[in-house]
C-alpha positions as CSV (number, residue, x, y, z in Angstrom):
1,X,0.0,0.0,0.0
2,X,3.0,2.3,-0.2
3,X,4.0,4.7,2.5
4,X,0.6,6.3,3.3
5,X,-1.6,5.1,6.1
6,X,-4.5,2.8,5.3
7,X,-7.6,4.8,6.1
8,X,-10.2,2.2,5.0
9,X,-10.0,-1.6,5.4
10,X,-13.1,-3.8,5.0
11,X,-13.5,-7.5,5.0
12,X,-17.2,-7.9,4.9
13,X,-20.0,-10.1,3.7
14,X,-23.4,-8.7,2.7
15,X,-26.5,-10.4,1.4
16,X,-29.3,-9.2,-0.7
17,X,-31.9,-11.9,-1.4
18,X,-30.0,-14.8,-2.9
19,X,-27.0,-12.6,-3.8
20,X,-23.9,-12.7,-1.5
21,X,-21.1,-10.1,-1.6
22,X,-17.7,-11.0,-0.1
23,X,-15.2,-8.2,-0.3
24,X,-11.8,-7.5,1.1
25,X,-10.7,-4.0,0.2
26,X,-8.1,-1.6,1.7
27,X,-7.2,1.9,0.6
28,X,-4.8,4.6,1.6
29,X,-5.7,8.0,2.8
30,X,-5.9,10.4,-0.1
31,X,-6.5,7.7,-2.7
32,X,-9.4,7.3,-5.1
33,X,-10.6,3.8,-5.8
34,X,-13.0,3.1,-8.7
35,X,-15.3,0.1,-8.3
36,X,-16.1,-1.4,-11.7
37,X,-17.8,-4.5,-12.9
38,X,-21.1,-5.7,-14.6
39,X,-24.5,-4.9,-13.2
40,X,-25.3,-7.1,-10.2
41,X,-21.6,-7.6,-9.3
42,X,-22.1,-6.0,-5.8
43,X,-20.6,-2.5,-6.3
44,X,-23.5,-0.6,-4.9
45,X,-24.0,-3.2,-2.1
46,X,-20.4,-2.6,-1.0
47,X,-20.9,1.2,-0.8
48,X,-24.2,0.8,1.1
49,X,-22.6,-1.6,3.5
50,X,-19.7,0.7,4.3
51,X,-22.2,3.6,4.7
52,X,-24.3,1.6,7.1
53,X,-27.5,1.6,5.1
54,X,-27.2,-2.1,4.2
55,X,-26.6,-4.9,6.8
56,X,-23.3,-6.7,6.6
57,X,-21.0,-8.9,8.7
58,X,-17.3,-8.3,9.2
59,X,-15.0,-5.3,10.1
60,X,-15.3,-1.9,8.5
61,X,-12.2,0.0,9.7
62,X,-11.9,3.7,9.2
63,X,-8.6,5.1,10.4
64,X,-8.0,1.9,12.3
65,X,-11.4,2.0,14.2
66,X,-14.0,-0.6,13.5
67,X,-17.3,1.3,12.7
68,X,-19.4,-1.7,11.7
69,X,-21.6,-1.4,14.7
70,X,-22.1,2.3,14.5
71,X,-25.1,4.2,12.9
72,X,-24.5,5.9,9.6
73,X,-24.1,9.4,10.9
74,X,-21.4,8.2,13.4
75,X,-19.2,6.6,10.8
76,X,-17.6,9.7,9.3
77,X,-18.7,8.6,5.9
78,X,-20.1,10.8,3.1
79,X,-22.4,8.8,0.8
80,X,-23.9,10.0,-2.5
81,X,-26.3,7.3,-3.9
82,X,-27.1,7.0,-7.6
83,X,-30.0,9.4,-7.6
84,X,-28.4,11.9,-5.1
85,X,-31.4,11.3,-2.8
86,X,-31.9,15.0,-1.8
87,X,-34.8,15.6,0.5
88,X,-37.4,17.2,-1.8
89,X,-39.0,19.3,1.0
90,X,-35.7,21.0,2.0
91,X,-33.7,23.7,0.3
92,X,-30.3,23.0,-1.0
93,X,-28.8,24.7,2.0
94,X,-30.9,22.6,4.5
95,X,-30.1,19.4,2.6
96,X,-26.4,20.1,3.1
97,X,-26.8,21.2,6.7
98,X,-28.8,18.0,7.5
99,X,-25.7,15.8,8.1
100,X,-23.9,18.2,10.4
101,X,-27.1,18.6,12.4
102,X,-27.3,14.8,12.8
103,X,-23.7,15.0,14.2
104,X,-24.9,17.5,16.8
105,X,-23.7,20.7,15.2
106,X,-25.8,23.7,16.1
107,X,-28.2,25.0,13.4
108,X,-26.4,28.2,12.7
109,X,-23.0,26.6,12.4
110,X,-24.4,23.7,10.3
111,X,-26.0,26.2,7.9
112,X,-22.8,28.2,7.7
113,X,-20.8,25.0,6.9
114,X,-23.4,24.1,4.3
115,X,-23.2,27.5,2.6
116,X,-19.4,27.2,2.5
117,X,-19.6,23.8,0.7
118,X,-22.2,25.0,-1.8
119,X,-19.9,27.9,-2.6
120,X,-16.9,25.6,-3.1
121,X,-18.8,23.5,-5.5
122,X,-20.1,26.4,-7.5
123,X,-23.8,26.3,-6.5
124,X,-23.9,28.8,-3.6
125,X,-26.4,31.0,-5.4
126,X,-28.8,28.1,-5.4
127,X,-28.9,27.6,-1.7
128,X,-32.5,28.5,-1.3
129,X,-33.8,26.4,-4.1
130,X,-35.5,23.1,-3.6
131,X,-34.4,20.0,-5.6
132,X,-37.3,20.2,-8.0
133,X,-35.9,23.6,-9.2
134,X,-32.3,22.3,-9.8
135,X,-30.9,20.9,-13.0
136,X,-29.3,17.4,-12.9
137,X,-25.8,18.8,-12.7
138,X,-26.8,21.3,-9.9
139,X,-28.5,18.6,-7.9
140,X,-25.5,16.4,-8.1
141,X,-23.2,19.1,-6.8
142,X,-25.6,19.7,-3.9
143,X,-25.6,16.0,-3.2
144,X,-21.8,16.0,-3.2
145,X,-21.7,19.1,-0.9
146,X,-24.1,17.3,1.5
147,X,-21.7,14.3,1.6
148,X,-18.7,16.5,2.2
149,X,-20.3,18.7,4.8
150,X,-20.0,15.9,7.4
151,X,-16.2,16.1,7.2
152,X,-16.0,12.4,6.1
153,X,-12.9,10.3,6.2
154,X,-14.4,8.1,3.5
155,X,-16.4,9.4,0.5
156,X,-18.7,7.0,-1.3
157,X,-19.9,7.9,-4.7
158,X,-22.3,5.6,-6.6
159,X,-22.4,6.5,-10.3
160,X,-22.2,10.2,-9.5
161,X,-22.2,11.3,-13.2
162,X,-24.4,8.6,-14.8
163,X,-27.7,10.6,-14.8
164,X,-26.2,13.8,-16.3
165,X,-26.1,15.0,-19.8
166,X,-22.8,15.4,-21.6
167,X,-22.2,19.0,-20.7
168,X,-23.2,18.6,-17.1
169,X,-21.1,15.5,-16.8
170,X,-18.0,17.3,-18.0
171,X,-18.6,20.2,-15.5
172,X,-19.3,17.9,-12.5
173,X,-16.3,15.6,-13.4
174,X,-14.0,18.6,-13.4
175,X,-15.4,19.9,-10.1
176,X,-15.1,16.4,-8.6
177,X,-11.5,16.0,-9.9
178,X,-10.5,19.3,-8.4
179,X,-11.9,18.4,-5.0
180,X,-10.5,14.8,-4.9
181,X,-7.0,16.1,-5.8
182,X,-7.0,18.0,-2.4
183,X,-9.1,15.5,-0.4
184,X,-7.1,13.7,2.3
185,X,-9.7,11.0,2.9
186,X,-10.4,7.9,0.9
187,X,-12.8,7.9,-2.0
188,X,-14.7,4.9,-3.5
189,X,-16.5,5.6,-6.7
190,X,-18.7,3.2,-8.6
191,X,-18.7,3.9,-12.3
192,X,-19.4,2.2,-15.7
193,X,-17.6,5.0,-17.6
194,X,-14.0,4.1,-18.5
195,X,-13.1,7.8,-18.7
196,X,-14.2,8.4,-15.1
197,X,-12.4,5.2,-14.0
198,X,-9.1,6.1,-15.6
199,X,-9.1,9.9,-15.0
200,X,-10.5,9.9,-11.4
201,X,-9.0,6.8,-9.8
202,X,-5.6,5.7,-8.6
203,X,-6.8,2.1,-8.4
204,X,-9.5,-0.1,-10.0
205,X,-11.2,-2.8,-7.9
206,X,-13.0,-5.1,-10.2
207,X,-16.1,-6.9,-8.8
208,X,-17.8,-9.8,-10.5
209,X,-20.5,-12.1,-9.0
210,X,-20.0,-10.7,-5.5
211,X,-16.2,-11.1,-5.3
212,X,-13.1,-9.0,-6.0
213,X,-11.4,-10.5,-9.1
214,X,-8.8,-7.7,-9.6
215,X,-7.3,-4.9,-7.6
216,X,-4.6,-2.9,-9.5
217,X,-3.7,0.4,-11.1
218,X,-5.7,1.6,-14.2
219,X,-2.5,0.9,-16.2
220,X,-2.2,-2.7,-15.0
221,X,-5.9,-3.4,-15.4
222,X,-5.8,-2.0,-19.0
223,X,-2.8,-4.1,-19.8
224,X,-4.0,-7.3,-18.3
225,X,-7.7,-7.3,-17.3
226,X,-8.9,-10.3,-15.5
227,X,-12.6,-9.8,-16.4
228,X,-14.1,-9.9,-19.9
229,X,-16.6,-7.2,-18.9
230,X,-13.8,-4.8,-17.8
231,X,-11.7,-5.6,-20.9
232,X,-14.7,-4.6,-23.0
233,X,-15.3,-1.6,-20.9
234,X,-11.8,-0.5,-21.7
235,X,-12.3,-1.1,-25.4
236,X,-10.6,-4.5,-25.8
237,X,-11.9,-7.8,-27.1
238,X,-11.9,-10.5,-24.4
239,X,-12.8,-14.1,-24.3
240,X,-12.9,-16.7,-21.6
241,X,-11.0,-19.7,-22.8
242,X,-9.3,-23.0,-21.9
243,X,-5.9,-23.9,-23.2
244,X,-5.6,-27.0,-25.4
245,X,-2.9,-28.7,-27.4
246,X,-3.9,-26.8,-30.6
247,X,-4.5,-23.4,-29.0
248,X,-7.3,-21.8,-27.0
249,X,-10.9,-23.1,-27.0
250,X,-13.2,-20.1,-26.4
251,X,-16.2,-20.6,-24.1
252,X,-18.5,-18.8,-26.6
253,X,-17.3,-20.8,-29.5
254,X,-14.3,-20.6,-31.9
255,X,-10.6,-20.9,-31.2
256,X,-7.6,-18.6,-31.0
257,X,-3.9,-19.2,-31.1
258,X,-1.5,-17.2,-28.8
259,X,2.3,-17.0,-28.8
260,X,2.6,-18.3,-25.3
261,X,3.1,-22.0,-24.6
262,X,0.5,-23.0,-22.0
263,X,-0.2,-26.5,-20.7
264,X,-3.6,-27.9,-21.7
265,X,-6.6,-27.4,-19.4
266,X,-5.8,-23.9,-18.0
267,X,-8.6,-21.4,-17.7
268,X,-7.5,-18.1,-19.3
269,X,-8.8,-14.8,-20.5
270,X,-7.7,-14.0,-24.1
271,X,-7.5,-10.3,-24.8
272,X,-7.1,-8.7,-28.2
273,X,-6.9,-5.0,-28.8
274,X,-9.1,-3.8,-31.6
275,X,-6.2,-2.1,-33.4
276,X,-4.5,-5.5,-33.7
277,X,-7.4,-6.9,-35.7
278,X,-6.9,-6.9,-39.5
279,X,-9.9,-7.0,-41.9
280,X,-9.8,-8.2,-45.5
281,X,-12.5,-8.5,-48.1
282,X,-10.9,-11.6,-49.6
283,X,-9.2,-14.5,-47.8
284,X,-5.6,-13.3,-47.3
285,X,-2.7,-15.3,-48.8
286,X,-0.3,-17.1,-46.5
287,X,-1.4,-18.8,-43.3
288,X,-2.2,-16.4,-40.5
289,X,-2.5,-18.4,-37.3
290,X,-5.8,-16.7,-36.4
291,X,-8.1,-16.4,-39.5
292,X,-11.9,-16.7,-39.8
293,X,-14.8,-15.3,-41.9
294,X,-17.4,-12.9,-40.6
295,X,-20.0,-10.3,-41.4
296,X,-19.8,-6.6,-40.5
297,X,-22.5,-6.0,-37.9
298,X,-21.8,-2.4,-36.9
299,X,-19.6,0.6,-37.8
300,X,-19.0,3.5,-35.3
301,X,-16.9,6.5,-35.9
302,X,-14.6,7.2,-32.9
303,X,-12.5,10.3,-33.6
304,X,-10.6,9.7,-36.8
305,X,-11.0,5.9,-36.6
306,X,-13.8,3.5,-37.2
307,X,-14.7,0.7,-34.8
308,X,-16.1,-2.3,-36.8
309,X,-18.2,-5.0,-35.2
310,X,-17.9,-8.3,-36.9
311,X,-20.2,-11.3,-36.3
312,X,-18.2,-14.5,-36.6
313,X,-16.8,-17.3,-34.6
314,X,-15.8,-15.6,-32.4
315,X,-17.4,-12.1,-32.8
316,X,-14.9,-9.4,-32.6
317,X,-14.4,-5.6,-32.8
318,X,-11.7,-4.1,-35.1
319,X,-10.5,-0.6,-35.3
320,X,-9.4,0.8,-38.6
321,X,-8.7,4.3,-40.1
322,X,-11.6,6.0,-42.0
323,X,-9.5,5.6,-45.2
324,X,-9.1,1.9,-44.7
325,X,-12.8,1.5,-44.0
326,X,-13.6,3.3,-47.3
327,X,-11.0,1.3,-49.3
328,X,-12.4,-2.0,-47.9
329,X,-16.0,-0.7,-48.7
330,X,-17.1,-1.7,-45.2
331,X,-20.8,-1.6,-44.6
332,X,-23.3,-3.5,-42.4
333,X,-23.8,-6.9,-43.9
334,X,-20.5,-7.0,-45.8
335,X,-18.5,-10.3,-45.7
336,X,-15.0,-9.9,-44.4
337,X,-12.1,-12.1,-43.2
338,X,-10.6,-11.5,-39.8
339,X,-6.9,-12.1,-39.1
340,X,-4.8,-11.6,-35.9
341,X,-1.2,-12.3,-35.2
342,X,-0.6,-14.8,-32.4
343,X,1.7,-12.2,-30.7
344,X,-1.3,-9.8,-30.4
345,X,-3.2,-12.2,-28.2
346,X,-2.5,-11.5,-24.5
347,X,-3.3,-14.3,-22.1
348,X,-4.3,-13.6,-18.5
349,X,-4.6,-16.4,-16.0
350,X,-8.0,-16.6,-14.2
């Protein structure tokens, strides 16, 4: 964990119906940890358990003290749920002052603290508006101010930008980044947006089916993701596979050949970056080790490049220049051949 003190350490189990989350996560003071994974992986459940609004078993240590038995307002946790959850009958100012009042701060002092946080987040002039009179971006800033006004040691943000339009998302992301750069507590943020994950977080914790499957820096996770969902979130092709004598047998059908020599029977994740996928309108000459026919299913312009979805065995996404897409006369329904060098297939042990 480096030289900084660990300010959050949890080893908890939480249940929701038939779903069970088992999570062991530790984070340094001043760090930002992004929780990523597919829907239903347990990300929001983990935040709610740490906040004390979902029952759990096991220690939840903040600055070395176990707060698992304490009420939410006594945990020094700031929590922003997905919808912000502002009280509709209170003004922005009183929404933000609510937490300090719960902590025993006098009304005048609590309202003064609330006004300071609204000013810091650029919505001070909206202090006397109720949530119904706020835009999505304004309401999200008020919700963030409410979380910060309790002087939290741990800040929990559940999809803080998901409900915003593109302009508001950019503004709130910048405001959030500015605050987190100076915040000396620990932040856990749930996101499905790779831009938020990479730009806001020091570490990514990947959850899948109620357990942590990877905990590493964004660079490490991008280079060697251990979850197909995360690999695809980050723009790569990823396939669960089992090694065999003749290559990799993919769970969803088809085969791939990598450059690594792996004993048969090993479960792996095969990751292929889209820029390493070559497309041809005719079967190429020679003998590429990975070659199969497919049909173009989708074309999406991303900057100066085109992402090309190809249905085949396996399905895959390629990335080519706009000039190459025009030269190949790519269009939905067009037949193509897919080829990949074995050296471009990265294998990650599961």
